[in-house]
C-alpha positions as a Python dict, from the first residue, in 0.01 Angstrom:
ca = {
    (1, 'L'): (0, 0, 0),
    (2, 'A'): (239, -226, -181),
    (3, 'K'): (598, -118, -229),
    (4, 'R'): (670, 47, -562),
    (5, 'C'): (909, -89, -827),
    (6, 'H'): (1032, -398, -647),
    (7, 'G'): (1087, -754, -755),
    (8, 'T'): (935, -1059, -596),
    (9, 'H'): (1004, -1103, -227),
    (10, 'I'): (1210, -1419, -183),
    (11, 'E'): (970, -1530, 93),
    (12, 'C'): (682, -1533, -158),
    (13, 'L'): (843, -1785, -392),
    (14, 'S'): (728, -2076, -175),
    (15, 'Q'): (362, -1964, -184),
    (16, 'D'): (109, -2048, -455),
    (17, 'I'): (-69, -1713, -417),
    (18, 'T'): (116, -1382, -370),
    (19, 'P'): (-7, -1181, -71),
    (20, 'V'): (-174, -852, -172),
    (21, 'A'): (97, -637, -12),
    (22, 'S'): (360, -809, -229),
    (23, 'H'): (193, -753, -568),
    (24, 'Y'): (410, -585, -828),
    (25, 'Q'): (309, -220, -862),
    (26, 'L'): (458, 52, -1079),
    (27, 'N'): (287, 389, -1120),
    (28, 'H'): (441, 640, -1358),
    (29, 'Y'): (177, 904, -1285),
    (30, 'D'): (-43, 1021, -1001),
    (31, 'I'): (-344, 802, -925),
    (32, 'P'): (-652, 1006, -1018),
    (33, 'F'): (-950, 1058, -790),
    (34, 'L'): (-1260, 916, -956),
    (35, 'D'): (-1614, 997, -852),
    (36, 'P'): (-1767, 645, -825),
    (37, 'E'): (-2114, 782, -900),
    (38, 'A'): (-2012, 962, -1221),
    (39, 'H'): (-1718, 760, -1360),
    (40, 'R'): (-1788, 526, -1651),
    (41, 'I'): (-1578, 266, -1830),
    (42, 'S'): (-1618, 238, -2207),
    (43, 'V'): (-1553, -84, -2401),
    (44, 'R'): (-1515, 1, -2769),
    (45, 'G'): (-1330, -105, -3080),
    (46, 'L'): (-1319, -462, -3209),
    (47, 'V'): (-1610, -583, -2999),
    (48, 'D'): (-1951, -713, -3101),
    (49, 'Q'): (-2131, -464, -2880),
    (50, 'E'): (-1990, -145, -2728),
    (51, 'L'): (-2049, -94, -2357),
    (52, 'S'): (-2053, 198, -2116),
    (53, 'L'): (-2042, 71, -1759),
    (54, 'S'): (-2071, 246, -1424),
    (55, 'L'): (-1877, 122, -1122),
    (56, 'K'): (-2204, -23, -991),
    (57, 'D'): (-2248, -210, -1323),
    (58, 'V'): (-1895, -353, -1301),
    (59, 'R'): (-1938, -463, -940),
    (60, 'G'): (-2272, -623, -1026),
    (61, 'R'): (-2124, -852, -1289),
    (62, 'P'): (-2026, -1209, -1200),
    (63, 'S'): (-1674, -1246, -1066),
    (64, 'T'): (-1424, -1523, -1124),
    (65, 'T'): (-1100, -1620, -957),
    (66, 'Q'): (-805, -1748, -1158),
    (67, 'A'): (-446, -1821, -1069),
    (68, 'V'): (-235, -1631, -1322),
    (69, 'L'): (128, -1531, -1365),
    (70, 'L'): (213, -1162, -1406),
    (71, 'A'): (564, -1054, -1497),
    (72, 'C'): (718, -713, -1549),
    (73, 'A'): (785, -636, -1915),
    (74, 'G'): (1129, -513, -1810),
    (75, 'T'): (1235, -840, -1651),
    (76, 'G'): (1552, -955, -1822),
    (77, 'R'): (1645, -622, -1983),
    (78, 'M'): (1973, -612, -1791),
    (79, 'S'): (2093, -909, -1999),
    (80, 'I'): (2042, -721, -2328),
    (81, 'K'): (2382, -594, -2451),
    (82, 'N'): (2266, -338, -2710),
    (83, 'R'): (2017, -127, -2519),
}
């Protein structure tokens, strides 16, 4: 598993794609066990059509790959004087 609560490894800055083991990961709570046969994901709210998807449904949908930038929302907080 990836390390918890760490910044970017300096060695990763020269790479276009971050290795999986170096992904930023922060878990405030335990990771729940989900029964893949029974668990469903609901998409509701401001959508044209509500969905209820099983894990099999999600895995059966087309996948895409995109290069994106993720940053911790706390990055830069140390520079804020009035915290």
